[in-house]
N, C-alpha and C positions, 0 to 999 in steps of 0.2 A: 822656221824653216819652211821653205816652199818645195813640195815634192810633187812632181808630175808623174803619173802612172799611165801607161798606154793600155787602153781598153776601158770598158765602162760596166760590164756585166759578169765578168768571169769570177771564179771562186776567190782567186788571190786579190783581185781588184775589190770585190765586195768586202773582203776581210780587211784590207787596208783602209777602205772608207769607214768601216765600223771602228777599228782601233784608233784611227787618227782623230775621230770625232771626240774622243775622250782625252786628247792630247792638245792643250791650248798652245803648245810650242810648235805644232805642225799644221801646216795648211796644205791639204792634199787636193790635187787637181787631177781628176780622172777624165781622160779624153779618149773617146772611141770614135768609131765611124759615124758620120761621114767627115767629121772635123779632122780626125787623124786616121787615115787609112794606110795600113802597112804596105799596100800595093801602090801607093801614090807618094813618091818621095817629097814632092812639093808640099803636100798636106802635112807631112811629118815635120818638115822644117818650119812651116808657119805656126803649127800648134805648139811646138816646143819653144820657139822664139817668143810667142805671144805670152806664154805662161812665165817665162823668165825664172825657171826653177833653180834651186840649189843642188837638187839631185833628180835624175830621171830613172824611173823604174820601168824597165822593159818587160812587161808582163804578158801583153797580148801575143798570141801565137796561133799557128795552125796545129791543132791538137787531135784531130780526127785520125787516130792511128791507122785504122783499117782503110779508110777512104783514101789516105795519102798514098797508098800502094798504087792506086789508079789515077791519082791526081798529083803526080810528082811536081809538075810545073808550079801549081799554086802553092803547094807546100814549100817548095824552094823559094818562090818569090816572097812569101810571108816570113818564113823562119830564117832565111839567110839574108836576102836583099833588104827585106823590111827591118830586120834586126840591125843590120849594118847601118841603114839610114837613120835609125833611132840613135844609135851610138855616136854616129857622126854629128848629128844635130846637137847632141849633148856636148860633144867635144868642141864644137863651134862656140858654145857658151862657156867653155872652160869649166864644165861641171862633170862629175862622175856619173856613170851609168851602172845600175844594178840590173843584171840580165838574168832571167829565170830559165834554167835549162832542166835536164831530165836524166833519170837513170837509163833511159833507152839509148844513150850514147855508148853503153857497154853491151857486150854480147850476152851477158848473163851466164857465162860458162864457168866463172871463177868459183872456187869453194869458199872464199873469204869475203867479208864486206869490202866493197870497192873503196879505195882511197883516191884522192885527187890525182895521184901520180900513176895510177894504173892505166894501161893503154886502152883508149876507147876503140871499140870495134862494133859499131852499130849493125844490126841485122835487119833493120826496117828502113823504109823511106823516111818516116818520121824521125827515127834516131839519127839517120844520116844528115838530114836537113838541120836538125838541132845542133849537131856537132859542128857542121859547117858554119851555122850561125854563131857559135861560140868563137870560132876562128875569126869570122868577120867582125864581131864586136870587138875582140881584142886588137885587131888591126886598126879599126876605125877610131878607137878611143883608148889611149893607154891607161886611163883612169877608170878601170872597169872592175866590177865584182860579178863573177859568174856564179850563180847559186844553183847547183843541181839538186833536185828533189825527187820524191817518188810517192806513188799511191796517194794522191791528194784527194782529200774529202772535206766536207764542211756542211754547215746548214744551208748553203747557197747552191743554186744550179743543179746540174745532174752529176751524180757521183755514185760510187759503190755502196756507201751506207744507205743513201736514199733508195737505190735500186733494191737492196735487200729488204728494206722495210716495206716497199711496195709489193714485192713478191710474197712476203709473209702475209699480206692481206689477201692474197689470191690463191695460195696453196699451202699445204701442210708440210711439204718437203721441198728443199731446194738443192740442186746439185752445183757444187763449187769445186774448182780445181784446188788440189792440195800439194802440188809439186812445184809451185812458183812462190818464192820466198822474198819478203821485202819489209820495208819500214812504212807502215801507214802514217801519213803525215796530214795533220789538220791544217787547212789553209789559214786558219787564224794564228796557228803557231808559226807558219812560214811568214805570215805578214808581220808578226812580232819580231822575227829574225831580220826581215828587211829593214824594219824601223830601227833595229839595233845597229845595223850597218850604217844607215843614213845619218844617225844621230850620234855615232861613236865619236868621242873626242879625238881619237887618233885614227881618223878616217883616211888612212893611207896604205892599208894592208891590201893592196889591189891583187887580184888573181882569182883563181877557181877555188870554190868551197862547196862542200856537201852540207845540206841542211835537210834533215828528215826526222820523223818522230823517233823517240828513243824506245828501243826494243824491236823485236822482229817477230814475224808470224808468217804463215802462208794465207792464201785467200780464203780457204775453208775455215781456218782458225779465226781469221778476221770476221767472217760471217757469223761464226758461233758466238763470238763476243758481242757483236752488234745485236743478235737476237736475245742474248742473256741480258744485256743492258736494257733493251726494249721491254722484255718480259718483267724485269724488276720494276720498271716504271709504269707497268700496266698497258704496255703497247703490244703490237703484234709480234709473233715469233714463229719460227719454223725449225723443223729438223734439217740438219745439214748433211747431205750425202757426198762424201769425198769422191772426186773423179780425177782423172789425170788430164794433162794438157792435150794428150792424143784423143781424149774423148770429147774435148771441147775445141773444135777446130776454128781458128780465126784466120782472116786473110793475112794479117801481119803476125809474125812470130813474137810471142811474149817472152821477156827474159826469164829464165828459171831462177836466177838469183839477181834481185834488185836491191840487195842490202848495201847501204852506204855508210861508210865511216865518217862521223861528223866531228872528230877530235880536232881537226885543224881549225874549224870555225869556232869551236869553244875556246881554243887557245888564243885565238886572235881577237875575238869579240866578247869573251866572258859570258857566253850564252849557250844553252843547250835546251832542246825541245822537251816538254814533259813526256812521261811514259805514254805511248800511244793509247793505252787502255783508258787513261784518265781523260784525254782529249775526246775519245770516242764516247765516253759517258756523257760528257757535256754536249756533244753534237747530237747524239741520239735524243737526249732530253729536249733539246731546242727543236728538233724536227717534230717530235711528238706534240710539243706545245703549240707549234705553228699549225700542224695539221688539225689539232683540236679547235684552235681559234678559227681556222678557215671553215671547218665544218659547222661551227656554231654560227658563223656569219651567214653561211648559205641556208641554214635551216631556221635561223631566228631563235635557236635555243639558248 
């Protein structure tokens, strides 16, 4: 199976590259800028047609949540127009598109985990453009899978786990908000879910699905677990001081509740993500091992 994924360096793309390398049945083609630029419709059509894939994974996006508040036009061009062009190019080849979306399409005010049928009410430019992107993808390609996820982390790129480990090397205490709840999601698990969809024998369950780590916590609880896992592995750790969202102002409002119900995905594709704690253990260990290797290479030890 030939799978084209948009982007070349993101957490999800890097995870798909790693997982597909162990799958002889999958030939993954990751294409980013300049060959595939989400602001250039012609480049999208050329790149996807040249790859002649069986499935297109629309993973590249404008994800700078705070910057989007002042850069609305670029966020819209990438997350709406670009996403639509990717879906349309896939439709021209009569192949499905798997589009990655976000918990930010919701307001975060609900008291329960959000289901796919709950009404989206984005409160940020990023969330608004991702929701409009969902609509554009659905209109451009009826053979679509829209996967909403949350709190993505991995051994790759920049993310919360890496930030916490870096801060633990710099200070003894770290302030983290404790009134925002969600499902930490390992990008490697999300990539596994994407491949589950792409290779599923009954690949006709088109629609919107939620895919996130199993279990919930708040950001402070997530940080504490990261530090505990790091400490157990001989890595850096710090004390976590709980603060409220009001104490940590950001330009874009973060959802108080990002919890996602993933039952529909499990029922359709027979797959559920591992507990977030287990995936966090793995990611922390890999980050520490990579840091030790990099340090040894720099010092010659």
